[in-house]
C-alpha positions as CSV (number, residue, x, y, z in Angstrom):
1,M,-95.8,40.6,-0.7
2,N,-93.3,38.6,-2.7
3,L,-91.1,38.3,0.4
4,I,-94.1,36.9,2.4
5,K,-94.8,34.3,-0.2
6,F,-91.1,33.3,-0.3
7,I,-91.0,32.9,3.5
8,G,-94.2,30.9,3.5
9,A,-92.9,28.6,0.9
10,I,-89.6,28.2,2.8
11,V,-91.3,27.7,6.2
12,T,-93.8,25.1,5.0
13,R,-91.3,22.9,3.4
14,G,-89.0,23.2,6.3
15,L,-91.8,22.0,8.7
16,F,-92.5,19.1,6.2
17,I,-88.8,18.1,6.3
18,F,-88.6,18.5,10.1
19,V,-91.7,16.2,10.8
20,S,-90.4,13.6,8.3
21,L,-87.1,13.6,10.2
22,V,-88.7,13.0,13.4
23,G,-90.5,10.0,11.8
24,V,-87.3,8.7,10.6
25,W,-85.5,9.2,13.9
26,R,-88.4,7.2,15.6
27,V,-88.0,4.3,13.1
28,T,-84.2,4.0,13.7
29,W,-84.9,4.1,17.5
30,V,-87.6,1.5,17.5
31,K,-85.8,-0.8,15.0
32,K,-82.4,-0.4,16.6
33,D,-80.9,-0.2,13.2
34,K,-79.3,3.0,11.9
35,T,-79.5,2.0,8.2
36,Y,-83.1,3.3,8.3
37,W,-81.5,6.8,8.2
38,F,-81.3,6.1,4.5
39,L,-85.1,7.0,4.5
40,T,-83.9,10.7,4.5
41,F,-83.0,10.2,0.9
42,L,-86.8,10.4,0.4
43,F,-86.5,14.1,1.4
44,L,-84.6,15.0,-1.9
45,P,-87.6,15.3,-4.2
46,L,-89.1,17.8,-1.7
47,V,-85.8,19.8,-1.6
48,V,-85.5,19.6,-5.5
49,E,-89.2,20.6,-5.8
50,M,-88.6,23.5,-3.4
51,I,-85.7,24.8,-5.5
52,I,-87.5,24.6,-8.8
53,T,-90.5,26.1,-7.5
54,L,-88.8,29.1,-5.8
55,K,-86.8,29.6,-8.9
56,R,-89.5,29.4,-11.7
57,R,-92.7,30.0,-10.0
58,K,-91.6,32.3,-7.1
59,G,-93.0,29.9,-4.7
60,K,-96.4,29.7,-6.0
61,D,-98.3,26.4,-5.9
62,Y,-100.1,24.9,-8.9
63,K,-103.9,25.1,-9.6
64,W,-104.9,21.5,-9.7
65,F,-102.2,19.7,-7.9
66,S,-99.7,20.4,-5.0
67,P,-96.3,18.9,-5.4
68,P,-94.9,19.9,-2.0
69,I,-97.7,18.2,-0.3
70,F,-97.4,15.1,-2.4
71,M,-93.6,15.0,-1.8
72,F,-94.1,15.4,2.0
73,L,-96.5,12.3,1.8
74,I,-93.7,10.4,0.0
75,S,-91.1,11.3,2.6
76,I,-93.2,10.6,5.8
77,I,-95.6,7.6,4.9
78,P,-92.9,4.9,4.7
79,S,-91.9,5.8,8.2
80,I,-95.5,5.5,9.5
81,W,-95.9,2.2,7.8
82,L,-92.7,0.8,9.5
83,L,-93.9,2.1,12.9
84,E,-97.4,0.8,12.4
85,L,-96.2,-2.8,11.4
86,H,-93.6,-2.9,14.2
87,H,-96.3,-1.9,16.7
88,Q,-98.6,-4.6,15.5
89,E,-95.9,-7.2,15.9
90,N,-94.7,-5.9,19.4
91,R,-97.5,-4.7,21.5
92,D,-95.6,-4.9,24.8
93,D,-95.9,-1.3,26.2
94,T,-96.0,-2.0,29.8
95,K,-93.1,0.2,30.8
96,C,-93.8,3.2,28.6
97,R,-95.3,6.7,29.3
98,K,-98.7,7.4,28.0
99,L,-99.6,10.9,26.8
100,D,-102.9,10.9,28.5
101,S,-102.7,14.1,30.6
102,W,-100.9,17.3,30.7
103,K,-98.7,16.1,33.6
104,S,-97.5,13.1,31.7
105,I,-96.8,15.3,28.6
106,S,-94.7,17.7,30.7
107,N,-92.9,14.9,32.4
108,V,-91.5,13.9,29.0
109,F,-89.4,17.0,28.8
110,T,-88.6,17.6,32.5
111,Q,-86.3,15.6,34.7
112,N,-85.4,15.7,38.4
113,E,-82.2,17.3,37.6
114,T,-81.9,21.1,36.9
115,L,-81.7,21.5,33.2
116,G,-79.7,24.8,33.7
117,N,-76.8,22.8,35.0
118,L,-76.7,20.5,32.0
119,T,-74.4,20.6,29.2
120,R,-75.9,20.8,25.5
121,Q,-75.0,17.1,24.9
122,D,-76.5,16.1,28.2
123,F,-79.7,18.2,27.7
124,L,-80.2,16.5,24.3
125,K,-79.6,13.1,25.7
126,K,-82.3,13.9,28.5
127,V,-84.8,15.0,25.7
128,N,-83.9,12.0,23.6
129,D,-84.5,9.6,26.7
130,G,-87.8,11.3,27.4
131,L,-89.2,11.0,23.9
132,S,-87.9,7.4,23.6
133,A,-90.1,6.5,26.8
134,V,-93.4,7.4,25.3
135,C,-95.5,4.6,24.3
136,S,-95.3,3.4,20.7
137,N,-99.0,3.7,20.1
138,D,-99.0,7.4,21.5
139,W,-96.0,8.1,19.1
140,I,-97.7,6.7,16.2
141,L,-101.0,8.6,16.9
142,A,-99.0,11.9,17.5
143,L,-97.4,11.4,14.1
144,H,-100.8,10.7,12.4
145,Q,-102.2,13.8,14.1
146,I,-99.3,16.1,13.2
147,L,-99.3,14.9,9.7
148,L,-102.8,15.8,9.2
149,I,-102.6,19.2,10.9
150,L,-99.5,20.0,9.0
151,L,-101.2,19.1,5.7
152,I,-104.1,21.6,6.6
153,V,-101.7,24.4,7.9
154,G,-99.1,23.7,5.0
155,K,-101.7,24.2,2.5
156,W,-102.9,27.4,4.1
157,L,-99.4,28.8,4.3
158,L,-98.3,27.8,0.8
159,P,-98.7,30.7,-1.7
160,L,-101.8,30.3,-3.9
161,G,-101.5,28.7,-7.3
162,G,-102.4,30.5,-10.4
163,G,-106.1,30.6,-10.9
164,V,-107.1,29.6,-7.3
165,T,-109.0,32.2,-5.4
166,R,-109.1,32.7,-1.6
167,D,-112.7,31.5,-1.5
168,E,-111.7,28.2,-3.2
169,L,-108.9,27.9,-0.7
170,S,-111.1,28.3,2.2
171,Q,-113.5,25.7,1.0
172,L,-110.5,23.4,0.3
173,L,-109.3,23.9,3.7
174,L,-112.6,23.1,5.4
175,I,-112.8,19.9,3.3
176,F,-109.3,19.1,4.4
177,V,-110.6,19.4,8.1
178,G,-113.5,16.8,7.8
179,T,-111.5,14.6,5.7
180,A,-108.5,14.5,8.2
181,A,-110.9,13.7,11.1
182,D,-112.4,10.8,9.4
183,I,-109.0,9.4,8.2
184,L,-107.4,9.7,11.8
185,E,-110.5,7.8,13.1
186,F,-110.2,5.2,10.5
187,T,-106.5,4.3,11.1
188,S,-106.5,4.6,14.8
189,E,-109.9,2.8,15.5
190,T,-109.8,0.2,12.7
191,L,-106.1,-0.8,13.5
192,S,-106.8,-1.2,17.2
193,D,-109.9,-3.6,16.3
194,I,-107.5,-6.1,14.5
195,K,-106.3,-8.7,17.0
196,D,-105.4,-11.3,14.4
197,D,-101.7,-12.3,14.1
198,G,-101.7,-12.3,10.3
199,P,-100.4,-8.9,9.0
200,Y,-102.6,-9.1,5.7
201,M,-105.4,-7.0,7.2
202,V,-102.9,-4.5,8.6
203,Y,-101.4,-4.0,5.2
204,I,-104.9,-3.4,3.6
205,I,-105.8,-0.9,6.2
206,L,-102.5,0.9,5.7
207,G,-102.8,0.6,2.0
208,V,-106.4,2.2,2.0
209,W,-105.0,4.9,4.3
210,T,-102.2,5.7,1.9
211,W,-104.6,5.7,-0.8
212,S,-106.9,8.1,0.9
213,M,-104.1,10.6,1.6
214,L,-104.0,11.3,-2.1
215,Q,-107.0,13.7,-1.6
216,F,-104.7,16.4,0.1
217,P,-102.3,17.1,-2.9
218,L,-105.5,16.9,-5.4
219,H,-107.7,20.1,-5.6
220,L,-110.1,19.0,-8.4
221,A,-113.0,18.8,-6.0
222,V,-113.2,22.6,-5.3
223,V,-111.2,24.4,-8.1
224,N,-113.9,25.5,-10.6
225,N,-113.5,24.8,-14.4
226,K,-113.9,27.7,-16.7
227,S,-116.2,25.7,-18.9
228,D,-118.9,25.6,-16.2
229,S,-120.1,29.1,-17.3
230,Q,-120.4,27.8,-20.8
231,G,-122.3,25.0,-19.6
232,E,-124.9,27.2,-17.9
233,Q,-125.2,29.1,-21.2
234,G,-126.4,25.9,-22.8
235,D,-123.6,25.4,-25.1
236,Q,-124.1,22.2,-27.0
237,D,-120.4,21.4,-27.2
238,V,-120.0,21.3,-23.4
239,S,-119.8,17.6,-22.2
240,L,-121.2,16.3,-18.9
241,C,-117.7,16.1,-17.4
242,S,-116.8,19.7,-18.4
243,K,-119.9,21.1,-17.0
244,Y,-120.0,19.3,-13.7
245,S,-116.3,18.7,-13.4
246,T,-116.0,19.6,-9.7
247,D,-119.2,17.7,-8.8
248,I,-118.0,14.7,-10.7
249,W,-114.4,14.7,-9.0
250,N,-116.1,15.1,-5.6
251,I,-118.2,12.0,-6.4
252,V,-115.2,10.0,-7.6
253,E,-113.2,10.9,-4.4
254,A,-115.9,9.7,-2.1
255,L,-116.6,6.4,-4.0
256,F,-113.1,5.3,-4.9
257,I,-110.8,7.3,-2.6
258,H,-112.4,8.0,0.7
259,D,-115.8,6.6,1.7
260,G,-116.0,3.8,-0.6
261,P,-112.7,2.0,0.5
262,F,-113.3,2.8,4.2
263,L,-116.8,1.3,4.0
264,V,-115.3,-1.9,2.5
265,V,-112.7,-2.3,5.2
266,R,-115.2,-1.5,8.0
267,L,-117.5,-4.2,6.6
268,T,-114.6,-6.6,6.4
269,V,-113.6,-6.0,10.0
270,M,-117.3,-6.7,11.2
271,T,-117.9,-9.7,9.1
272,Y,-114.7,-11.6,8.8
273,F,-113.2,-10.6,12.1
274,S,-116.5,-10.5,13.9
275,V,-115.7,-7.2,15.5
276,F,-118.4,-4.8,16.3
277,H,-118.9,-1.7,18.6
278,Q,-121.0,1.4,18.5
279,M,-118.3,3.6,16.9
280,L,-117.4,1.2,14.1
281,G,-121.1,0.6,13.3
282,F,-121.7,4.4,13.3
283,F,-118.8,5.2,11.0
284,A,-119.8,2.3,8.8
285,I,-123.3,3.7,8.5
286,K,-122.0,7.2,7.9
287,N,-119.7,5.9,5.0
288,F,-122.7,3.9,3.4
289,L,-124.9,7.0,3.6
290,V,-122.3,9.2,2.0
291,V,-121.8,6.7,-0.8
292,I,-125.5,6.4,-1.4
293,L,-126.0,10.1,-1.4
294,H,-123.1,10.6,-3.8
295,L,-124.7,8.0,-6.2
296,Y,-128.0,9.9,-6.0
297,R,-126.1,13.1,-6.6
298,L,-124.7,11.5,-9.8
299,A,-128.0,10.5,-11.0
300,I,-129.5,14.0,-10.5
301,I,-126.5,15.6,-12.3
302,C,-127.2,13.2,-15.3
303,M,-130.9,13.8,-15.4
304,D,-130.5,17.7,-15.2
305,F,-127.8,17.6,-18.0
306,R,-130.0,15.4,-20.1
307,E,-132.9,17.8,-19.6
308,S,-130.8,20.8,-20.3
309,R,-129.6,19.4,-23.5
310,G,-133.1,18.5,-24.6
311,S,-134.5,21.8,-24.0
312,T,-131.6,23.5,-25.7
313,S,-132.2,21.4,-28.7
314,A,-135.9,22.0,-28.7
315,G,-135.3,25.8,-28.4
316,S,-132.8,25.8,-31.2
317,A,-135.1,23.8,-33.5
318,V,-138.0,26.5,-33.2
319,P,-137.7,29.0,-36.2
């Protein structure tokens, strides 16, 4: 079992480094500047974290926070920023290959020549030319998709942290799937709606996207606090935050990390840029409903906590 955990920890971090390396390669090709290979230095924290975790914790993750996922985000987010900004400034993709069918995807890796007659160097050159011919927008979208899928699969493969049950892990992965779908729609659709030459709104969208990615290394919305059971027993010393820690953190995530910022950006796009279509309106309404429902949930929690404290005080006062 320890060997399986060790392999899972190594393979997951290896995939993280590989995908980050692909992102750096794409940046160097797009920018035509090999100095961007220095972005690979951002991989060092992930390598150091892997060595420390394997040595001290035998590959096990932490309960409330996942360092490898956080280090992976640090290593790949700068590359995606550079690619997004470059694409916003250079939208001329008239002579590129779109990944809009199985045939177009297969054509990226197949050439007219017989690959069996090529040398290793020629084969790598053909693959490089095929990948380089893909449209910038498709490249960026693919990186976003691979990033989100790998965050989910990587968390699944990583050995469980101390105190985390399989039931909590399954809940966390289900939350990750829904969160990833909403984040992908936010970046792909909202950035495509911005036609203004000024980069300020692009910076804001990418900043909100980066901020929302913090949900993946944090596990506070699912992992239960041990004091919850004490709160159910009516302990007077248990505070509101201790008793409903998971619920409150879930509300904080929705209001300040996910749906709240997404709603503000979408409303800004609709009002300031005068952009509106069905999907933008639908997701704006969805974010608004989630914010309102979480505020309603917070009010219910406060009322229930006040009533439980009042009933406990009355019961203890009876001789």
